[in-house]
Residue, then its C-alpha position, 0 to 999 in steps of 0.5 A: m600569534a601563539l595559540a591561546r592556552t585557555s578557552l572561551e568555555q573555560w572563562a565562561v564556566l568560571a563566570a558561571v561558578i561566581d554568578h551561580g554561587g558554586y560548582a554544583q549550581a554552574a553545573a546545573a546552569l551549564n547543563k554540564s557534569q560537576p566533574a566537568v566543571s571542576y575539570a574546566i576550572a582546573r585546566l584554566q588555572e593550570a594554564l595560567d599558573v595563577p589560582l583563581l578561586v578559593v574556597e571559604g567555607r562551602k563557597a568557592v570565591l575569586t582570588e584577587h588575581g581571579r577578580v581582575l581576570l574575570q572582569r577583563a574576560r567578561p566583555l570577551l564573552r559578551e562579544v562571543e554571545t552577540l557574535e552568535l546571536l548575530a549569525r542566527k539573525l543573519k540566517q533568519g533574514w527578517e527578525p521573527d519578532l520585533r518589540l517596540v516600546v513607545d513612551v505614551a507621549f508619542p502621538r498614537e495616530l502617527l504610531m499606527n501609521i508607522v505600525a501599519e507600514l512596518q506590517q507591509l514591509c515585513p509581514s512575517t515579522q510578528m510586532q509587539v507594541s508596548d506603552a511606557v510611562l517615564s522610566g518604563a522606556e529607559q528600563a526596557i533600553e537597559d534590560s534589552t527587552a525591546d529593539v526600538v524604544i522611543t524615550t524621554r531619557v537615554p540611559q548612560g551607556f547608550l546612544g539615541d537620536f532626538l525625534m521630537d519635541i512634545g508640547f504639554v498643556a496645563v488643563a482642567s474642566p471648565n467648571h473646576p474651581l481653579f477657573e474662579v481664581e482671579v489672578p494668575l494661578t501659582v503653585g500655591h493655587l494648584a497644591r489645594h486641588v487634585q493633580v492627576v498623574v500617570r503611574d511610572s510603568g518602570q520598576k526599578h527607577p520610578r520617577n514622579e516628573g511633572w508632579l508638584g509634590a502636593d499631597r492630593r493626587c490621582t494616579v491613573s494607568s494611562i494618559e488617556a485615563s488622565l484625560a478622561t479624569v480631567k474631563a469629569g472635573l476630578g483634577y488638573a493635569w498637564l497632557p500632550e497637545h496632541l491628545l488635547a486637540p479634540a477636547l480643547r475644540e469641544g470645550t470639554v477642557r480649558p487651559l488653566p491660566l498659570a503664572v508660569g509653566s503652563l506649557r511644558n516641552m518634553e523631548l522624545y528620542l529614538v534608541l536602537v537597543r542593540p544596533e550590533l544585533a539589529g536585523p532589517a525589521a529593527r532597522a526598518a522600524a528606526e527609519c519609519f519613525q524618523r521619516h513620519v516624525p517631520v509631519v508633526k514636528q514642532 
């Protein structure tokens, strides 16, 4: 096999010039001198005998050939970055940090059991456990800000394993006016009253999943706050069965007699965000979630 006439460093410099908007900006981002950046680009174009950049005004832009070639080079740059990160992780052994992002629908008691087991398995690993609502878990996957994510949706380009179904029940306080209606409740009945919804924790593509679209709603920041608001008689909501169990036993909330839709099912999936980089702590976390779930699987 013939030796390559170009280097990955040269392609990385070209990508930096485009991503940062110029030679000077790329030099600052790469901690190189501007002449070094210019030299790398010149050597790359010389080796390929193809013009990659042209100057328009004060900005360097890709030629058509440059655009095609850089598009093909970017996956190679990402692969090298992944390879180097993996080497560092292998050297470290157990990861120093483990980031878990878990949809709020996942049972809290079960989550605490999993965290406790992980603390025993990898005591030197610092764990960060964050709640997510709706698109918040998807955003953590897409942005690679977590190692293991429990989510209601697996974003395009990622793989996930089905974990469990969570049942949501429509409930309200026993003294709520909806219980005075003498026929099974419809959307029309519900629209006259306040629906309690939990704010989406995602910023990029927030969703209003489960909201009926009525003007009257009360938005809270957590699923526990939603239950407290319902108990106070300030609205109705669909809430997870596992969270409602004590309140239903105590009679502080009651299921709403809906004509249809009183029970909703939500699927939860487990995503190992970057499996090619996953260390022993991340893999242990995924295994723990999968092993503990059958206790509550419906």
